[in-house]
C-alpha positions as CSV (number, residue, x, y, z in Angstrom):
1,X,0.0,0.0,0.0
2,X,1.3,3.4,-0.9
3,X,1.8,6.2,1.6
4,X,-0.9,8.2,0.0
5,X,-3.5,5.6,0.2
6,X,-2.6,4.8,3.8
7,X,-3.5,8.3,4.8
8,X,-6.6,8.7,2.7
9,X,-7.2,10.6,-0.5
10,X,-5.3,13.8,-1.0
11,X,-6.9,17.1,-1.9
12,X,-6.4,17.8,-5.6
13,X,-4.0,20.7,-6.0
14,X,-4.6,23.8,-8.2
15,X,-2.6,24.3,-11.4
16,X,-0.3,27.0,-9.9
17,X,0.6,25.0,-6.8
18,X,1.2,21.9,-8.8
19,X,3.5,23.8,-11.2
20,X,5.4,25.4,-8.3
21,X,5.5,22.1,-6.4
22,X,4.1,23.5,-3.2
23,X,1.4,22.4,-0.9
24,X,-2.1,23.6,-1.9
25,X,-4.7,24.4,0.8
26,X,-7.7,24.8,-1.6
27,X,-10.9,23.6,0.0
28,X,-14.5,23.4,-1.0
29,X,-14.0,25.6,-4.0
30,X,-12.3,28.4,-2.1
31,X,-9.0,29.6,-3.7
32,X,-5.8,28.7,-2.0
33,X,-3.6,31.1,-0.2
34,X,-0.8,31.0,-2.8
35,X,-3.2,32.0,-5.7
36,X,-4.8,34.7,-3.5
37,X,-1.4,36.2,-2.8
38,X,-0.4,36.1,-6.5
39,X,-3.8,37.5,-7.6
40,X,-4.4,34.7,-10.1
41,X,-7.4,32.4,-10.6
42,X,-7.2,29.2,-8.6
43,X,-8.0,26.5,-11.1
44,X,-8.3,22.9,-10.0
45,X,-6.2,20.3,-11.8
46,X,-8.5,17.7,-13.5
47,X,-8.1,14.4,-11.8
48,X,-7.1,11.6,-14.2
49,X,-5.1,8.4,-14.2
50,X,-1.4,8.8,-14.8
51,X,-0.5,8.2,-18.3
52,X,2.6,6.5,-19.4
53,X,3.6,9.6,-21.2
54,X,2.5,12.9,-19.5
55,X,0.8,15.5,-21.7
56,X,4.0,17.5,-21.8
57,X,6.2,14.6,-22.8
58,X,6.4,15.6,-26.5
59,X,7.2,19.2,-25.5
60,X,9.9,17.9,-23.2
61,X,11.5,16.0,-26.2
62,X,11.3,19.1,-28.3
63,X,13.0,21.3,-25.7
64,X,15.7,18.7,-25.0
65,X,16.5,18.6,-28.7
66,X,16.7,22.4,-28.7
67,X,19.2,22.3,-25.7
68,X,21.3,19.6,-27.5
69,X,21.4,21.7,-30.7
70,X,22.4,24.8,-28.8
71,X,25.2,22.9,-27.0
72,X,26.4,21.4,-30.2
73,X,26.6,24.9,-31.6
74,X,29.2,25.6,-29.0
75,X,31.2,22.6,-29.8
76,X,29.9,20.4,-26.9
77,X,29.8,16.7,-27.2
78,X,26.2,16.0,-26.0
79,X,26.8,12.3,-25.7
80,X,29.8,12.9,-23.4
81,X,27.7,15.1,-21.2
82,X,25.0,12.5,-21.0
83,X,27.7,10.0,-19.9
84,X,29.0,12.4,-17.3
85,X,32.4,12.8,-19.1
86,X,34.4,16.0,-19.1
87,X,33.9,18.6,-21.8
88,X,35.6,21.9,-22.7
89,X,35.2,24.9,-20.5
90,X,34.3,26.8,-23.7
91,X,30.8,25.3,-23.4
92,X,29.9,27.1,-20.3
93,X,26.1,27.6,-19.9
94,X,24.7,30.7,-18.3
95,X,21.6,30.5,-16.1
96,X,19.2,33.1,-15.0
97,X,16.1,33.6,-12.9
98,X,12.7,34.7,-14.0
99,X,11.1,38.1,-13.6
100,X,7.6,38.2,-12.4
101,X,6.7,41.4,-14.2
102,X,8.3,43.8,-16.6
103,X,8.4,47.4,-15.4
104,X,6.5,50.0,-17.3
105,X,7.7,53.1,-15.6
106,X,10.7,54.3,-13.5
107,X,8.7,54.1,-10.3
108,X,8.0,50.4,-10.9
109,X,11.6,49.3,-11.4
110,X,12.5,49.4,-7.7
111,X,9.5,47.2,-6.7
112,X,10.1,45.0,-9.7
113,X,13.7,44.3,-8.9
114,X,12.9,43.9,-5.2
115,X,10.5,41.1,-5.9
116,X,13.0,39.3,-8.2
117,X,16.6,38.4,-8.3
118,X,17.3,41.0,-10.9
119,X,19.3,38.5,-13.0
120,X,16.8,36.9,-15.4
121,X,17.7,36.8,-19.1
122,X,17.7,33.1,-20.0
123,X,14.3,31.9,-18.7
124,X,13.2,30.5,-22.1
125,X,16.3,28.3,-22.2
126,X,15.4,26.9,-18.8
127,X,11.8,26.2,-19.3
128,X,12.8,22.6,-19.9
129,X,14.0,22.3,-16.3
130,X,10.5,23.0,-15.0
131,X,9.1,20.4,-17.4
132,X,11.5,17.9,-16.0
133,X,10.6,18.8,-12.5
134,X,6.9,18.7,-13.1
135,X,6.9,15.1,-14.3
136,X,6.8,12.6,-11.5
137,X,8.1,9.9,-13.8
138,X,11.4,11.7,-14.3
139,X,11.7,14.1,-11.4
140,X,14.7,12.1,-10.0
141,X,16.8,13.2,-13.0
142,X,19.5,15.7,-12.2
143,X,19.2,19.3,-13.1
144,X,20.6,19.3,-16.7
145,X,22.3,22.7,-16.4
146,X,24.0,21.8,-13.1
147,X,25.0,18.4,-14.6
148,X,26.7,20.3,-17.4
149,X,28.6,22.4,-14.8
150,X,29.7,19.2,-13.1
151,X,31.0,17.9,-16.3
152,X,32.8,21.1,-17.3
153,X,34.3,22.2,-14.1
154,X,36.4,19.4,-12.7
155,X,39.5,21.4,-12.0
156,X,39.3,21.4,-8.2
157,X,38.0,25.0,-7.9
158,X,36.0,23.8,-4.8
159,X,39.3,23.3,-3.0
160,X,39.7,27.0,-2.5
161,X,41.4,27.8,0.8
162,X,38.6,29.2,2.9
163,X,40.6,28.9,6.1
164,X,43.9,27.4,5.2
165,X,45.3,25.5,2.1
166,X,45.7,21.7,2.1
167,X,49.4,22.1,2.8
168,X,51.7,24.9,3.7
169,X,53.6,26.2,0.6
170,X,56.9,28.1,0.8
171,X,55.9,31.3,-0.8
172,X,59.5,32.5,-1.4
173,X,59.9,29.7,-4.0
174,X,56.7,30.7,-5.8
175,X,57.6,34.4,-6.2
176,X,58.9,35.3,-9.7
177,X,62.2,37.0,-10.0
178,X,62.3,40.8,-9.4
179,X,62.5,41.3,-13.2
180,X,59.5,39.1,-13.8
181,X,57.6,40.7,-10.9
182,X,57.9,44.1,-12.6
183,X,57.0,42.5,-16.0
184,X,53.8,41.0,-14.5
185,X,53.0,44.3,-12.8
186,X,53.3,46.1,-16.2
187,X,51.0,43.6,-17.8
188,X,48.5,44.1,-15.0
189,X,48.7,47.9,-15.4
190,X,48.1,47.7,-19.2
191,X,45.4,45.0,-19.4
192,X,43.7,44.7,-16.1
193,X,44.0,47.8,-13.9
194,X,42.1,50.1,-16.3
195,X,39.1,47.7,-16.1
196,X,39.1,47.2,-12.3
197,X,40.6,50.3,-10.7
198,X,40.5,49.0,-7.1
199,X,44.1,49.8,-6.3
200,X,45.9,53.1,-6.3
201,X,48.6,52.3,-8.9
202,X,51.3,54.8,-7.8
203,X,51.4,53.7,-4.1
204,X,51.0,50.0,-5.0
205,X,53.8,50.2,-7.5
206,X,56.2,51.7,-4.9
207,X,55.2,49.0,-2.3
208,X,55.7,46.2,-4.8
209,X,59.1,47.5,-5.9
210,X,60.3,47.7,-2.3
211,X,58.9,44.2,-1.5
212,X,60.6,42.6,-4.6
213,X,64.0,43.6,-3.2
214,X,63.2,41.8,0.1
215,X,60.8,39.0,-0.4
216,X,61.6,37.4,3.0
217,X,59.8,40.2,4.8
218,X,56.7,41.1,2.8
219,X,53.7,42.1,4.8
220,X,51.1,39.4,4.6
221,X,48.3,41.5,3.1
222,X,50.7,42.9,0.4
223,X,52.0,39.4,-0.4
224,X,48.4,38.3,-1.0
225,X,47.9,41.3,-3.3
226,X,51.1,40.5,-5.2
227,X,50.1,36.9,-5.9
228,X,46.7,37.9,-7.0
229,X,48.3,40.3,-9.5
230,X,50.7,37.6,-10.7
231,X,47.8,35.2,-11.2
232,X,45.5,37.8,-12.9
233,X,48.4,38.9,-15.3
234,X,49.2,35.3,-16.1
235,X,45.6,34.5,-17.1
236,X,45.6,37.4,-19.5
237,X,48.6,36.0,-21.4
238,X,48.5,34.1,-24.6
239,X,50.3,30.7,-24.5
240,X,53.0,32.2,-26.8
241,X,53.5,35.2,-24.5
242,X,53.8,32.9,-21.5
243,X,56.6,30.9,-23.1
244,X,58.4,33.9,-24.5
245,X,58.3,36.2,-21.5
246,X,58.4,33.7,-18.7
247,X,59.8,30.5,-20.2
248,X,56.9,28.4,-18.9
249,X,53.6,27.2,-20.3
250,X,50.6,29.2,-19.3
251,X,48.9,26.4,-17.4
252,X,51.9,25.7,-15.2
253,X,52.4,29.5,-14.7
254,X,48.8,30.2,-13.6
255,X,48.7,27.1,-11.4
256,X,51.8,28.2,-9.5
257,X,50.5,31.6,-8.8
258,X,47.1,30.2,-7.9
259,X,48.7,28.0,-5.3
260,X,50.8,30.9,-4.0
261,X,47.7,33.2,-3.8
262,X,45.8,30.7,-1.7
263,X,48.6,30.3,0.7
264,X,49.2,34.0,0.9
265,X,45.5,34.7,1.5
266,X,45.4,32.1,4.2
267,X,48.5,33.6,5.8
268,X,46.7,37.0,5.8
269,X,43.7,35.5,7.7
270,X,41.4,37.1,5.1
271,X,38.2,35.9,6.8
272,X,39.1,37.8,10.0
273,X,41.1,40.6,8.4
274,X,39.8,44.2,8.1
275,X,42.8,45.1,5.9
276,X,41.6,46.7,2.7
277,X,44.6,45.4,0.8
278,X,43.7,41.8,1.7
279,X,40.2,42.4,0.4
280,X,41.6,43.9,-2.8
281,X,43.6,40.8,-3.4
282,X,40.6,38.6,-2.9
283,X,38.4,40.7,-5.3
284,X,41.1,40.7,-8.0
285,X,41.2,36.9,-7.7
286,X,37.4,36.7,-8.0
287,X,37.6,38.8,-11.2
288,X,40.4,36.6,-12.7
289,X,38.7,33.2,-11.8
290,X,35.1,33.8,-12.8
291,X,35.5,31.7,-16.0
292,X,37.8,29.1,-14.5
293,X,35.8,27.7,-11.6
294,X,32.3,26.4,-11.3
295,X,29.8,29.3,-11.2
296,X,28.2,27.9,-8.1
297,X,31.5,28.0,-6.3
298,X,32.3,31.5,-7.5
299,X,28.8,32.6,-6.3
300,X,29.7,31.4,-2.8
301,X,33.1,33.1,-2.9
302,X,31.5,36.4,-3.9
303,X,29.1,35.9,-1.0
304,X,32.2,35.7,1.3
305,X,33.5,39.0,-0.1
306,X,30.1,40.7,0.4
307,X,30.0,39.6,4.1
308,X,33.6,40.9,4.6
309,X,32.6,44.2,3.1
310,X,29.6,44.5,5.4
311,X,31.8,43.8,8.4
312,X,34.3,46.4,7.2
313,X,31.4,48.9,6.5
314,X,32.1,49.4,2.8
315,X,28.3,49.6,2.2
316,X,28.4,52.9,4.1
317,X,30.1,55.8,2.5
318,X,33.4,56.7,4.1
319,X,32.5,60.4,4.3
320,X,29.9,59.6,6.9
321,X,32.6,58.0,9.0
322,X,34.9,60.9,8.7
323,X,37.5,58.7,7.1
324,X,40.5,60.3,5.2
325,X,39.6,61.2,1.6
326,X,42.2,58.6,0.2
327,X,40.7,55.7,2.2
328,X,37.1,56.9,1.3
329,X,37.9,56.8,-2.4
330,X,39.5,53.4,-2.4
331,X,36.6,52.0,-0.4
332,X,34.1,53.3,-2.9
333,X,36.0,51.8,-5.8
334,X,36.3,48.4,-4.1
335,X,32.6,48.4,-3.1
336,X,31.3,49.0,-6.6
337,X,33.6,46.4,-8.1
338,X,32.0,43.9,-5.7
339,X,28.6,45.0,-6.7
340,X,29.4,44.3,-10.3
341,X,30.8,40.9,-9.4
342,X,27.6,40.1,-7.5
343,X,25.4,40.9,-10.4
344,X,27.5,38.9,-12.9
345,X,28.0,35.8,-10.8
346,X,24.3,35.8,-9.8
347,X,23.3,35.5,-13.5
348,X,25.7,32.7,-14.5
349,X,25.1,30.7,-11.3
350,X,21.3,31.0,-11.2
351,X,21.4,32.6,-7.8
352,X,19.9,35.9,-6.7
353,X,21.7,39.2,-6.4
354,X,21.3,40.2,-2.8
355,X,23.0,43.6,-3.2
356,X,20.3,44.8,-5.6
357,X,17.7,45.3,-2.9
358,X,19.8,45.7,0.2
359,X,20.3,49.2,1.6
360,X,23.6,50.8,1.0
361,X,24.6,54.4,0.6
362,X,28.2,54.3,-0.8
363,X,28.7,57.1,-3.2
364,X,30.1,56.6,-6.7
365,X,33.9,57.0,-6.9
366,X,35.1,60.3,-8.2
367,X,35.8,60.8,-11.8
368,X,39.5,61.5,-11.3
369,X,42.9,60.0,-12.1
370,X,45.2,58.2,-9.6
371,X,47.6,61.2,-9.8
372,X,44.9,63.3,-8.2
373,X,45.0,61.0,-5.1
374,X,47.6,60.6,-2.4
375,X,47.5,59.0,1.1
376,X,48.4,62.2,3.0
377,X,45.6,64.4,1.5
378,X,43.2,65.9,4.1
379,X,40.5,67.2,1.8
380,X,38.7,65.4,-1.0
381,X,40.0,66.3,-4.5
382,X,37.7,68.2,-6.8
383,X,35.9,65.8,-9.1
384,X,35.3,66.5,-12.8
385,X,31.7,65.3,-13.2
386,X,32.3,64.9,-16.9
387,X,35.3,63.8,-19.0
388,X,37.4,60.8,-19.9
389,X,39.7,60.0,-16.9
390,X,41.3,56.7,-15.9
391,X,38.0,55.9,-14.1
392,X,35.7,56.3,-17.2
393,X,35.4,52.5,-18.0
394,X,34.6,51.5,-14.4
395,X,32.3,54.5,-13.7
396,X,30.0,53.7,-16.6
397,X,29.5,50.2,-15.2
398,X,29.1,51.6,-11.7
399,X,26.5,54.1,-12.9
400,X,24.4,51.2,-14.4
401,X,24.8,49.2,-11.2
402,X,23.6,52.1,-9.2
403,X,20.6,52.5,-11.6
404,X,19.6,48.9,-10.9
405,X,19.9,49.3,-7.2
406,X,16.4,49.5,-5.9
407,X,16.9,52.4,-3.5
408,X,18.5,54.6,-6.1
409,X,16.3,54.4,-9.2
410,X,15.0,57.7,-10.2
411,X,15.2,57.9,-14.0
412,X,14.3,55.8,-17.1
413,X,16.8,53.8,-19.0
414,X,16.8,56.2,-21.9
415,X,17.5,59.1,-19.5
416,X,20.4,57.1,-18.0
417,X,21.8,56.5,-21.5
418,X,21.5,60.2,-22.4
419,X,23.3,61.1,-19.2
420,X,26.1,58.6,-19.7
421,X,26.6,60.0,-23.3
422,X,26.8,63.5,-22.0
423,X,29.0,62.8,-19.0
424,X,31.4,60.2,-20.4
425,X,31.0,58.9,-23.9
426,X,31.1,62.1,-25.9
427,X,34.5,62.9,-24.4
428,X,36.1,59.6,-25.6
429,X,38.6,59.3,-28.5
430,X,37.6,56.3,-30.6
431,X,41.1,56.0,-32.0
432,X,42.4,54.8,-28.6
433,X,41.8,51.1,-27.8
434,X,40.9,51.7,-24.2
435,X,38.3,54.3,-25.3
436,X,37.0,51.9,-28.0
437,X,36.6,49.3,-25.4
438,X,34.7,51.7,-23.1
439,X,32.3,52.7,-25.9
440,X,31.6,49.1,-26.8
441,X,31.2,48.1,-23.2
442,X,28.7,50.9,-22.6
443,X,26.6,50.0,-25.6
444,X,26.6,46.3,-24.7
445,X,25.8,46.8,-21.0
446,X,23.0,49.3,-21.7
447,X,21.4,46.9,-24.2
448,X,21.8,44.0,-21.7
449,X,20.1,46.2,-19.0
450,X,17.2,46.9,-21.4
451,X,16.8,43.2,-22.1
452,X,16.9,42.4,-18.3
453,X,14.1,44.9,-17.6
454,X,11.9,43.8,-20.5
455,X,12.7,40.1,-20.9
456,X,9.4,38.9,-19.5
457,X,7.3,40.8,-22.0
458,X,8.8,38.7,-24.8
459,X,9.4,35.4,-23.0
460,X,6.6,35.3,-20.3
461,X,6.6,32.5,-17.7
462,X,4.2,33.8,-15.1
463,X,0.7,32.3,-14.5
464,X,-0.9,35.6,-15.4
465,X,0.1,36.5,-18.9
466,X,1.7,39.9,-19.5
467,X,0.4,42.0,-22.3
468,X,1.8,40.8,-25.6
469,X,4.6,43.1,-26.9
470,X,3.8,45.3,-29.8
471,X,5.7,45.0,-33.1
472,X,7.7,48.1,-32.2
473,X,8.6,46.7,-28.8
474,X,9.7,43.4,-30.4
475,X,11.8,45.3,-32.9
476,X,13.5,47.3,-30.1
477,X,14.3,44.2,-28.1
478,X,15.7,42.6,-31.3
479,X,17.9,45.6,-31.9
480,X,19.3,45.6,-28.4
481,X,20.2,41.9,-28.8
482,X,22.1,42.8,-32.0
483,X,23.8,45.7,-30.2
484,X,25.0,43.6,-27.3
485,X,26.4,40.9,-29.6
486,X,28.0,43.3,-32.1
487,X,29.7,45.2,-29.3
488,X,31.0,41.9,-27.8
489,X,32.5,40.9,-31.1
490,X,34.2,44.3,-31.4
491,X,35.8,43.9,-28.0
492,X,37.3,40.6,-29.0
493,X,38.9,42.1,-32.1
494,X,40.1,45.5,-30.9
495,X,43.7,44.8,-31.9
496,X,42.8,43.6,-35.4
497,X,42.9,45.6,-38.6
498,X,39.4,46.6,-39.9
499,X,37.4,45.3,-41.6
500,X,37.7,41.7,-40.6
501,X,36.4,39.1,-43.0
502,X,34.9,36.3,-40.8
503,X,34.1,32.8,-42.0
504,X,32.9,30.5,-39.3
505,X,34.1,27.5,-41.3
506,X,37.5,28.9,-42.3
507,X,40.8,28.3,-40.5
508,X,41.9,31.0,-38.0
509,X,43.1,34.0,-40.0
510,X,46.5,35.5,-39.3
511,X,45.0,39.0,-39.6
512,X,43.0,38.5,-36.4
513,X,44.9,39.4,-33.3
514,X,43.7,38.9,-29.7
515,X,42.5,42.0,-27.9
516,X,44.6,42.9,-24.8
517,X,41.2,43.0,-23.0
518,X,40.1,39.5,-24.1
519,X,39.8,38.4,-20.4
520,X,37.1,40.9,-19.9
521,X,35.2,39.7,-23.0
522,X,35.5,36.1,-21.9
523,X,34.1,36.8,-18.4
524,X,31.2,38.7,-20.0
525,X,30.4,36.2,-22.8
526,X,26.8,37.0,-24.0
527,X,25.6,33.4,-24.2
528,X,22.0,34.4,-23.2
529,X,21.8,37.0,-25.9
530,X,22.9,34.5,-28.5
531,X,20.2,32.0,-27.4
532,X,17.5,34.8,-27.4
533,X,18.5,36.0,-30.8
534,X,18.2,32.5,-32.2
535,X,14.7,32.2,-30.7
536,X,13.7,35.5,-32.4
537,X,15.0,34.2,-35.7
538,X,12.5,31.3,-35.5
539,X,9.5,33.8,-35.5
540,X,7.7,34.9,-38.7
541,X,8.5,38.5,-38.0
542,X,12.2,37.8,-38.7
543,X,11.8,35.0,-41.2
544,X,13.5,37.1,-43.9
545,X,14.9,40.5,-44.7
546,X,18.0,42.6,-44.2
547,X,17.8,42.4,-40.3
548,X,17.7,38.6,-40.4
549,X,20.8,38.6,-42.6
550,X,22.5,41.0,-40.3
551,X,21.6,38.9,-37.3
552,X,23.1,35.8,-38.9
553,X,26.3,37.7,-39.7
554,X,26.6,38.8,-36.1
555,X,26.1,35.3,-34.8
556,X,28.4,33.9,-37.5
557,X,31.2,36.3,-36.4
558,X,30.6,35.5,-32.7
559,X,30.8,31.7,-33.2
560,X,34.0,32.2,-35.3
561,X,35.7,34.3,-32.7
562,X,34.6,32.0,-29.9
563,X,35.9,29.0,-31.9
564,X,39.3,30.7,-31.9
565,X,39.3,30.7,-28.1
566,X,41.8,27.9,-28.0
567,X,44.2,29.5,-30.4
568,X,45.0,33.2,-31.2
569,X,42.1,34.6,-29.2
570,X,42.6,32.4,-26.2
571,X,40.2,31.8,-23.4
C-alpha cells in the first residue's frame, strides 16, 4: 500500500501550486492562499489516471533537442555530457532567474527588482528544467544545467582555501624573480587595472618594488595582493606570451600563482582581516577566476566578499565615518567592483543578487585620475563630473549598477543613457583602444540592461500572462540583442585591422589578433543574448529581410571568434 492511500485521498491541487510544487490548501471551491497572494485564478487540476507519457512529454523532447542543438553549436559533445564525461570549458552555460513582471515606468523598477533576483535573461532556455521537475516519472533526474557544470568544471575549484590550504607552501619559492615581478606588474597595469581600478597604482607600485627587493619580509596583506596580481596577469597572457616572457607554459604558470595566492590569502587570515589590501587581493582573484571555476563555487566566494565588506562597513560611504579622503575613495572603488561581481556571478550561477535590494549608501567613486589622489591628503580632490579620466570605464559600469539598485532608481533607462553619453561617452577618443573598449562596453551593457528589464514581456513564464509586446517593442528588443552581440564581437577584435572578414568554417586568420582585454570579453560572454536571438529568428517577423541577414552575420562572427578561443584569441 502506498503512503498516499494509507493516509486517505489527498486534496487535488490547483494548477499554480502543482506547477510550483508547493502544498495547496484549496478547500470546497475556495481559492488557495498561494493563488490569493499572487492575484491569479485558482483553477483545479483535473483528476485523471497517470498516463505512461505525460501530456507535456512531446514538449519535453522538443526542448531537450533544442538544448542539445544549442550545446552542439558551442562545440559540446552532448553524448559525453550524458555519460558524465568532461567537456571543454568553452561550453559554459549561463543560467538566470525569472522576472515576475516587466516594469513599465521608472517608479516600478524598484519594486520589480525587489521582488525578483534581478538576473533573469535566460528563462526560455530553462523552461525545460521546469518540465523535467513537473513530471513525477522523471523528477529524479539531475538538473541538466547543473550536470553540465559538473562535467565542465572538474578542475578542483572547490578546493579554494577558505581557512587554510591543504598544505603549507613556501611562498618564497613561488615568487617570480624581481625582473619578472615588474613585468607581470606592467601587464597588470596595461590590461587589467584600467578595467578594475580597485588599487591606487602609484602607491601600490612603490610598495611592490620595495617588496621585490626583500621577499623574505613582505607584509602578509601585500603578499596576497602581489600573488593575485601575478595570477591575474598570467591569465591574460597568450600561450605564446607565457613561453616567450616567462619560459613556462601558461597552465603551469597560472597554477603556480594560484597556489601561491591561496597560501598568501590564508596567511593574511582574510576571513578575519579588516585590511583593505587583503580584500583587494581577494576581489582581484574573483575577477580573474570567474570563467575558470564552477559558477556555483564562484557565487559562494563572492558571498564571502560581500560579508567581509559589510563587516568592514564598505556599504556605508566613508565620508559619513569621517575617514580620510584617500581611504574613502579606495573603499568606494572596491565596493562598486564587488557590486558588479555580485550581479555577474548571480546571473551565470542562477542565484539571486542580494545587493540589488539591500540598503547601502556608498557614493560613486570620483571621476579622477590616480595622480589626483595621495594618502596624505586631508580634503577630497575636486571631481570633474564629466570627462574621460582613468576611471571612465569603471564609472559607466558603476552608474548602471547604481541605476539597478532599488533604493537609487529615479530615471528611465533612456534618461540614463543620455546622461552617460553627455557625462562620459562624448569625451572619448575612438582611435584609442581603451576608449574603443569603453564605448563598446557601454553599448553592450545598456542593451543588456534593457533586455533584463523587458525580458518577461517577450518570454513570459508567469501564470498571469503579461500584455503581448507590440511589433515596435519586439523590434526594439531585437535591436538591443544585436547591439550587445555586435559590441561583444568588437571587444574581442580591438587589436585587429578593420574590416575583418569572418568565415565560421575557415581556418583562423593571421590578420585577427587577440584583444589585450580579451579576459574581460571572456568573463562577460553573452551566451544568453545568442540564445534569445536564435529564438527570435524562429519567428515569422524575422523570417526574412535585411535584419535577419545582419543577425546571422553577427552570430556567425561571434561563433567564429569563440571558436578561436583555444588559439589566437585564447580563453
